[in-house]
C-alpha positions in Angstrom: 10.2 29.2 4.2 13.0 29.4 1.4 12.4 27.4 -2.2 15.2 27.7 -4.8 15.2 25.9 -8.4 18.6 24.5 -9.0 19.3 22.3 -12.4 19.3 18.6 -11.7 22.2 16.3 -12.8 22.6 15.4 -16.9 22.1 12.3 -16.5 18.2 13.1 -15.7 18.0 16.7 -16.7 15.7 15.2 -19.6 12.9 14.5 -17.9 13.3 16.2 -14.4 15.4 19.4 -15.7 15.0 20.6 -12.4 14.6 20.3 -8.5 13.2 22.7 -6.3 14.5 22.7 -3.0 12.4 23.7 0.5 13.9 24.6 3.3 11.3 24.8 6.3 13.3 25.1 9.2 11.1 27.7 10.3 7.9 26.0 9.9 8.0 22.1 10.2 10.0 20.5 12.8 13.2 18.5 12.8 14.3 16.0 11.7 12.4 16.5 8.2 12.3 20.0 7.1 14.4 20.3 4.0 13.3 18.5 0.6 14.2 18.3 -2.7 11.2 18.1 -5.0 11.4 16.9 -8.7 10.1 19.5 -11.5 9.2 17.1 -14.3 9.5 18.6 -17.9 6.2 17.2 -20.3 6.4 18.4 -24.0 3.1 17.1 -25.5 3.3 17.2 -29.4 1.7 20.9 -30.9 2.4 22.7 -27.5 4.6 24.3 -25.2 6.5 22.9 -22.6 5.1 22.2 -19.5 6.5 21.9 -15.9 5.1 19.9 -12.7 5.8 19.6 -9.3 4.0 17.0 -7.5 3.9 17.6 -3.6 2.2 14.9 -1.1 0.2 14.1 -3.9 -1.0 17.3 -5.2 0.0 18.2 -8.4 1.3 21.9 -9.8 1.6 22.8 -13.5 3.4 25.3 -15.7 5.0 26.8 -18.5 8.4 28.1 -16.9 9.5 26.1 -13.9 10.0 29.5 -12.0 6.8 29.8 -12.0 6.2 26.7 -9.9 7.3 28.9 -6.7 5.3 30.9 -5.6 2.2 27.9 -6.0 4.1 25.3 -4.3 4.8 28.0 -1.4 1.8 28.2 -1.3 0.4 24.9 -1.0 3.3 23.7 1.4 1.9 26.1 4.1 -1.4 24.7 3.6 0.0 21.1 4.4 1.6 22.2 7.4 -0.5 21.0 10.5 0.9 21.3 14.0 4.8 22.0 12.1 4.5 19.0 10.6 3.9 17.8 7.1 2.2 14.8 6.3 3.5 11.6 6.7 0.2 9.2 4.8 -2.4 10.4 2.6 -5.5 9.0 2.0 -6.8 8.7 -2.1 -10.3 8.7 -3.2 -9.6 7.1 -6.6 -12.9 7.7 -8.0 -13.5 11.5 -6.6 -10.1 11.8 -7.1 -9.9 14.1 -3.2 -7.1 13.7 -1.2 -6.7 13.8 2.8 -3.4 14.5 4.5 -2.6 12.5 7.1 -0.2 13.4 10.2 2.0 11.9 13.0 2.8 12.4 16.0 4.9 9.9 18.3 3.1 6.7 17.5 -0.4 8.6 16.8 -1.6 9.3 13.6 -4.7 12.1 12.6 -6.6 13.3 10.1 -8.2 16.6 9.9 -11.5 17.4 7.9 -12.2 21.6 6.9 -14.4 22.9 9.5 -15.0 19.5 10.8 -13.7 16.7 13.6 -10.4 15.4 14.0 -9.6 11.5 13.5 -6.9 10.4 16.0 -5.8 6.9 16.7 -2.4 5.1 16.6 -3.8 2.6 13.8 -4.0 4.4 10.4 -6.4 2.2 9.8 -9.0 3.0 12.3 -8.6 6.3 11.2 -9.4 5.7 7.8 -12.2 4.2 8.7 -14.1 6.9 11.0 -12.8 9.2 7.8 -14.5 7.4 5.8 -17.5 7.2 7.7 -17.5 10.6 8.3 -17.3 12.0 4.5 -19.8 9.4 3.6 -22.2 10.6 5.6 -21.4 14.3 4.8 -22.1 13.1 1.0 -18.3 14.1 0.5 -17.6 10.7 -1.0 -19.6 8.2 -3.2 -22.7 7.8 -4.7 -25.9 7.4 -3.4 -26.1 4.2 -1.9 -22.6 3.5 -2.6 -19.5 3.7 -0.7 -15.9 4.7 -1.5 -12.5 3.5 -0.5 -9.9 5.8 0.9 -6.4 3.8 -0.1 -3.8 4.6 2.0 -0.5 6.4 0.3 2.9 6.8 2.2 5.3 10.4 2.0 8.6 10.2 0.9 10.1 12.6 3.5 13.0 13.8 1.0 10.9 14.5 -2.2 7.8 14.8 -0.9 6.4 12.1 -3.6 4.0 9.4 -2.7 5.1 5.6 -2.0 2.8 2.6 -2.1 3.0 0.5 0.7 5.3 -2.9 0.5 2.3 -4.8 1.2 -0.4 -5.4 3.5 -2.0 -6.7 6.6 -5.2 -8.1 6.2 -7.9 -10.6 8.4 -11.8 -11.1 7.0 -13.3 -13.6 9.0 -17.0 -13.8 8.7 -18.9 -12.4 11.9 -15.4 -11.1 13.1 -14.3 -6.7 12.8 -11.8 -6.6 10.0 -8.3 -5.6 10.5 -6.3 -3.7 7.8 -3.1 -2.2 8.1 -0.4 -0.6 5.2 3.4 -2.1 6.0 6.0 0.6 4.7 9.7 0.8 4.2 11.5 2.4 7.0 13.4 5.7 5.3 16.1 4.1 5.9 15.6 1.3 4.0 16.4 -1.1 6.5 13.4 -2.5 8.3 9.8 -2.9 7.9 7.0 -1.3 9.9 3.7 -0.9 10.5 0.5 0.2 12.9 -1.6 -2.3 14.4 -2.7 -3.5 18.2 -2.1 0.6 19.8 1.6 0.1 18.8 3.7 0.6 15.6 5.6 -2.8 14.8 8.8 -3.0 13.1 11.1 -5.6 12.3 14.4 -5.3 9.8 14.7 -6.5 6.2 16.3 -9.2 6.3 16.1 -11.1 2.5 12.4 -11.9 2.0 12.5 -13.6 5.8 10.7 -9.8 7.5 7.6 -10.5 5.6 6.5 -13.7 8.1 8.5 -11.8 11.3 6.6 -9.0 10.7 3.1 -11.0 10.3 4.1 -13.2 13.2 4.4 -9.9 15.4 1.2 -8.1 14.6 -0.8 -11.7 14.8 0.2 -12.4 18.5 0.0 -8.8 19.3 -4.0 -8.7 17.6 -4.9 -12.0 19.5 -3.5 -11.1 23.1 -6.1 -7.9 22.4 -8.9 -10.7 21.7 -9.0 -9.3 18.1 -7.9 -12.3 15.8 -8.4 -16.0 17.0 -6.3 -17.8 14.5 -2.7 -16.5 13.0 -3.3 -18.0 9.7 -6.7 -16.0 9.5 -4.0 -12.7 9.4 -2.2 -12.8 5.8 0.4 -10.1 3.7 -1.5 -8.6 0.4 -0.7 -7.4 -2.5 2.9 -7.9 -2.3 5.8 -6.3 -4.9 7.3 -9.5 -7.5 10.4 -8.4 -6.4 9.6 -8.7 -3.0 7.5 -12.3 -3.5 10.9 -13.4 -5.2 12.8 -12.7 -2.1 10.1 -14.3 0.3 9.2 -17.3 -1.6 13.1 -17.8 -2.0 13.3 -19.5 1.7 10.3 -21.3 1.3 10.1 -24.9 -1.3 7.9 -25.2 -3.9 5.3 -28.0 -3.5 4.2 -30.6 -5.9 0.6 -29.3 -7.2 -1.3 -26.0 -7.1 -4.6 -24.7 -6.4 -6.8 -25.1 -9.6 -9.7 -23.5 -10.0 -11.9 -25.0 -13.3 -14.5 -22.4 -13.9 -14.7 -21.5 -17.2 -15.0 -17.9 -16.9 -11.9 -17.7 -14.6 -9.6 -20.4 -14.9 -6.4 -20.3 -12.9 -3.7 -22.2 -11.1 -2.1 -21.1 -7.8 1.2 -22.5 -6.6 1.5 -23.8 -3.3 4.8 -23.3 -1.4 5.8 -25.1 2.5 7.2 -22.9 5.0 8.0 -25.1 8.0 5.2 -26.1 9.3 2.3 -23.9 7.4 1.7 -23.7 3.7 1.5 -20.8 1.6 -0.3 -20.2 -1.7 0.5 -17.4 -4.0 -1.9 -15.5 -5.9 -1.0 -13.5 -8.9 -3.5 -9.8 -9.0 -2.8 -9.1 -12.6 -4.4 -6.2 -13.3 -1.8 -4.3 -10.5 1.3 -7.2 -11.0 1.3 -7.9 -6.6 0.1 -10.8 -5.1 -1.6 -12.3 -2.6 -0.4 -14.7 0.2 -2.3 -17.1 2.2 -1.2 -19.2 5.0 -3.0 -23.1 6.0 -1.4 -25.8 8.5 -2.3 -28.0 5.5 -2.6 -27.9 1.7 -7.2 -28.5 2.7 -7.4 -25.8 4.6 -5.0 -23.6 2.3 -7.3 -24.2 -0.2 -10.6 -23.3 2.0 -8.8 -20.1 3.0 -8.6 -19.1 -0.8 -11.5 -20.3 -2.0 -13.4 -18.3 1.0 -11.3 -15.5 -0.1 -11.9 -15.4 -4.0 -15.9 -16.0 -3.3 -15.7 -12.6 -1.1 -14.5 -11.0 -3.6 -16.8 -12.5 -6.2 -13.9 -14.3 -8.3 -15.8 -17.8 -7.5 -18.8 -18.8 -7.7 -20.7 -19.3 -4.8 -20.9 -23.1 -6.1 -17.5 -23.6 -7.1 -14.6 -24.6 -5.5 -10.7 -25.0 -5.8 -9.2 -28.5 -6.0 -5.5 -29.3 -5.4 -4.3 -31.1 -7.9 -0.6 -32.8 -8.5 1.4 -31.6 -11.3 5.4 -32.7 -12.6 6.1 -29.4 -15.1 5.1 -26.8 -12.8 7.5 -23.7 -12.9 10.4 -24.0 -10.5 10.6 -20.0 -10.3 8.2 -18.3 -7.4 7.0 -15.8 -10.3 6.4 -17.5 -13.8 7.7 -16.1 -16.7 3.7 -16.1 -18.2 1.2 -15.6 -16.2 -1.2 -18.2 -15.5 -3.8 -17.0 -12.5 -5.8 -15.5 -14.8 -8.0 -13.8 -12.2 -9.7 -10.5 -12.9 -9.8 -7.9 -10.1 -13.6 -6.4 -9.0 
């Protein structure tokens, strides 16, 4: 293992004055064995400058950049498993714990200190098994309460964390849930996810890739008997820029869904894509967007209402209504929020 510190480009020198170059040619199998880790500078008032790096979600700090080299080498050595660095990370937000996830071919696996290894082609199954084990061992959650493990990708250039582009989810009462994070490939040219016992991938094509990957995964799940209606699977938590590109190919409808509940008034725009309709819900606290797919507006209304009730954002006795309008914003993302939804 060879680590070297060098000055960053002048344009980035104020916040990232150094780059920590890590060569793991003898420790990590190709193609990922050389990394350029940003060294950040913080200058708190009345205190000495503080330098820090974040390696696969683990943060190291020192008062001098040179002092980060030794701890970084030890951290990297501890992260390497079967000649690999983590591809993903499970993050427990409340407990502030991190669990590395590694990839072998199309399979992913997570390890536990002195405990079992959980391995499967689907990241969702590994997360569920690991989460159940950690709750059983009382490492996560409190008495009678559970804690969700969130997933992040690892950038194989900087070893920083990347949020999923969006998720594919199925939650139908009485059926097994399905959850799969979707990531942008390293070359930036495609989206991929692990679902239905295989890696599913589609090229990025100006917004059309969202429904293309959705259709691919839905078909695979239906072939396995794990999905009965393609509309039950939906894209979740798109970033604003991705939603803009996605909606560019849809037709905004002259009506919207209205929830007139006094605590959470909201309007949800509807779009049409061929024979299907799409509702777009803004999750304000994250500034991301949920998509719902239906075969007609009334079907879409019922699907959105059911999900809002599940998340306790809509009272059990309240409902959504379809309202015609003439002055709804033409942009797929209003300049000011119109969906006043509070996350639980």
